[in-house]
N, C-alpha and C positions, 0 to 999 in steps of 0.2 A: 665357883670359888666363894668361900666365906668372905663377907665384906670386911671383916676385921683383920684378915691375914695380911693384905697389902699394907694396912695401916701399921700393924705391929712390925712388919719388916722395915717399913720406912722409918719408924722410930728408932730401931736398932741401928740402921744405916746412918741416920742423922746423928745419933749419939756418938757413933764411931768417928764420923767426920768432925764433930764438935771437939772431941778429945784431941785429935790431931791439930786442928786449927787453934785451939786454946793454948796448946803447948808452944806452937810456933808464932802465933800472932796476938794472943791475948783473949780475954774473956768476951769482949763485945763482938769481935770478928768471929770468934768460935761459935757463939750462940747464933749469930746471923747465918753462918755457914750451915749450922745444924738445921735451921728452919728451911733454908733454900734446898739443901741436899735432900732432906726428908720429903719435901713436896715434889721435887723432881723425880726422886726414886719412886714415890707412890704413883705419880702420873705415868711414869714409864711402865710400871707393872700393870696398872689399870688398863692403859691403852693397848699393851701387848696382849694381855689375856682376852680382851674384848675385841680384838681386831678381826676383821673379816678374813684376812689372809690365814691366820691361825685356825679359825673355825673351818675354813674350806680345806685346809691341809689335814685336819684331824677328823674330818667327817667320814663316816663309813656307810656302806650300803646296808639296807635292812633296817631302816629307822623304825619300822612298825613293830619290830620285836625287841626294841631297847627297853630294858627294865630300869636301868640305872646308868648314868653317865656323868663324868666329871673330869676336871683337869687332874693330871697325875704325872708322876715321874716313875719310870721303870729303870731299875738299876741294871745296866748292861756294861760289863767290862769296867767296873769302877766309875762309870758315868751315870748320873741321874738324868736320863733322857726324858725331856719334857714332851708332853702330848696329852692325849685324852684316853681315858679308860672307859670301856663300855661293858655292862653286864647284859647279856642277851639270854634268851630262854635256854640255850644249849651250850654257851661258851662265854669266856671272857676275852675281850678283844682290846688290845692297846694299839694306838696309832700315833706315832710321833709327828711333831711338826718339823719343818725343814731347818729350824734354827738350832740344830744339834750337830755334834760331830758324828754321831751314829744314828742315822735315820733308819727306822725299822717299823715293822708291824709284828705284833706278837699275839697269837691266839692259842687258847687252851680250852679243850672241851671240859665241861663241868664234871663229867664222869671220870676225868683224869686227875681231879683235885682230891688229894688225900686229906689235907687239913689246911685251914686258914688260921694263921696266928697273927696277933697284933704285937707291935714292938715300938719302942721309942727311938726315933732317929737321933743319932748322936747321943743316945742314952737319956735325952730329956724332952724331945719334941714328940708328943703323942699323935703321930700321923703315919706310922709305918704299918704296912700290911704285907705279910709273908705268905706266899702260897706254896705249899709242898705238894708235889705231884706223886702219883702212884709209881712213876718211874724213878723216883728218888731225887729229882731236881728241885731246886728252890728258886722261886722268882720273888723279888722284892719290889714293892711299890710304895710311893708316898701319895696318899690320898686325903682328901677332906672327908670327914664323917666316916672314919674307918669302921666304926661299930655298925653303921648302917650297911656298909658293903658286906661285912662278915655275915650279918643276919640275913641279908638278901640272898647271898650265895647259899647259905644253909637252908633257907626256906625253899629255894628252887630245887636243891638237891634232895629235899625231903628229910632233912636231919632235924 
């Protein structure tokens, strides 16, 4: 995970909390709540992402053939399922952690990938990656360094 992502998320969360508290309790309490909420939010994300439990739950066999790996969300039935995405020599493998409503693993052979497109989540956040398969299905992911993922997939496929 990029080190700045939890900090940016914490700032947005803190700002949201501050607005609510400023309206209800005034400026001083609102600003205090912003700092406290931001720090707690950041700590929660940091410790969750770096926890041994999540690492164990998202680990796959075949570590020797992993080319690229990182935290990701896989969109499944309108839920962004959190887990880890792996690029191997012959496939892409997503494994969710157990803190989701829909736990699953998803694998697709690289020869089944027709195209990898990049998109902005919610129209503004540049971290979406869409995989179109030769069977006509589309799989969407949220990843860090999406350009790196796209280039690595293309390089392995020989494109």
